N, C-alpha and C positions, 0 to 999 in steps of 0.2 A: 355536898361536892365534892367529885369525886374527880383529878387535875394529875394529868399526867401518868395514867393506866392505861394501855393501851388493849390487855387482853385479858381477856376470862378465863381465871384461875380453877374454876369448875371442883371445889375444894379434894382441888386431886397439888399432889409434889409433884415437879417437871416434866419429868419423863414418863407419869403416866396419866400426864397430860398432850403431850405428845404423842402417845402408843393412844391413847384414844381420839385422835382427831387424825393420826395417821388410819387407825382404820375405818373410819365414817369416812376420808378418803378414799382410800378403797373400796367400797361400800359402792359409798356412789359411781364410781368411776367403772363401777363392774356390768351394776344395775339401771344405773342412772337416771330412780328416785329414788330416796332412800324416808325413809317416816323416822324422826327421833325430835326432845327436846326444840324448843325457839330458840335459845340462846343456844345450846350447840349447832345449830342448824349456821345461823346467822358469824358465829364464827368458824364451821367449814365454810361459808360461803367467800372467804377471803385468802383461805388454804386453798381451793381447788383453782377458782380463776389466777392467783397467777400461778401454777401448773399449767393450768392449758395454753398460756401466753407464754412458758418459756418451751415447750412446746412447739408454738408456729413456728422455733427460729428450722424444728430437725436439723441441727448435726450433733456431730460426736459427742461438746460440751454439754447442750442439754437434753439432750439420752441421759450421761454422768451424774447431771443435774436434779434429773426424778430419777435416775435410780435411789441416788441417795436419797431422796427427800420421801421414800416409799418405801425404801426401808426395804431397797432389794430385790421390789417385785417386778419381774421383766411381761408381763398380761396385762399388768395395769398399763403399764411407764409404755409398751407398746401400743394399744387401747387410744392413748394418749393424743403420740403421735402420727399414728397412724388414721385413728379414724375421727376423734374428735379435739384436734387446731386446723384438716384441711376446709372443716363445718363452722369453725367457727373465723377462717380464714379471710374474710373478711369485713370482721366487727370487733369494734375495741372495749372488749370488756363487756361485762354486762353479759356473762357466759348460764349465771341459776338461779333463778327464779325461790323465793319461801313463799309456800303458802299456811297461814295460819288454819289447824286440823281441832280445832277444839283442843281438849283438856283430858287427859291419862283419869281412866276410873282410881286407882287405887290411892296414888296422891295428889292430883292435882292439878297436875304439872302442866305447859301446857306445850299441844301438839305442833310441827311443822311440819310441811314434807318439804325436800328440798330435791330440786329441779333443775338439768337440762336445757334451758330454753334451743326450743327450734330453731 
């Protein structure tokens, strides 16, 4: 049994893991739908939903938080504040969905599509 473990490690150091999730966040925000492995999609879901919730306030503090979480990326920050957060203004969480999409051919890893809910 795995008790008191809150995150997946993906067999990476912490800096590499943070960079991985940050890049997946940027890709998901830009294209609004990406194809990745199932465990990465499940971990990405919580990170992205926290970013959208932070962006709902749309003030200077939330802008600075988003910039720091996304690694200084202004393009994605503006998209969260101007497009995504107003879209989900009336919704209390659950901004993304994870759909299982079979298995990858090379290593038979489970693949999933993560996308924003309309």
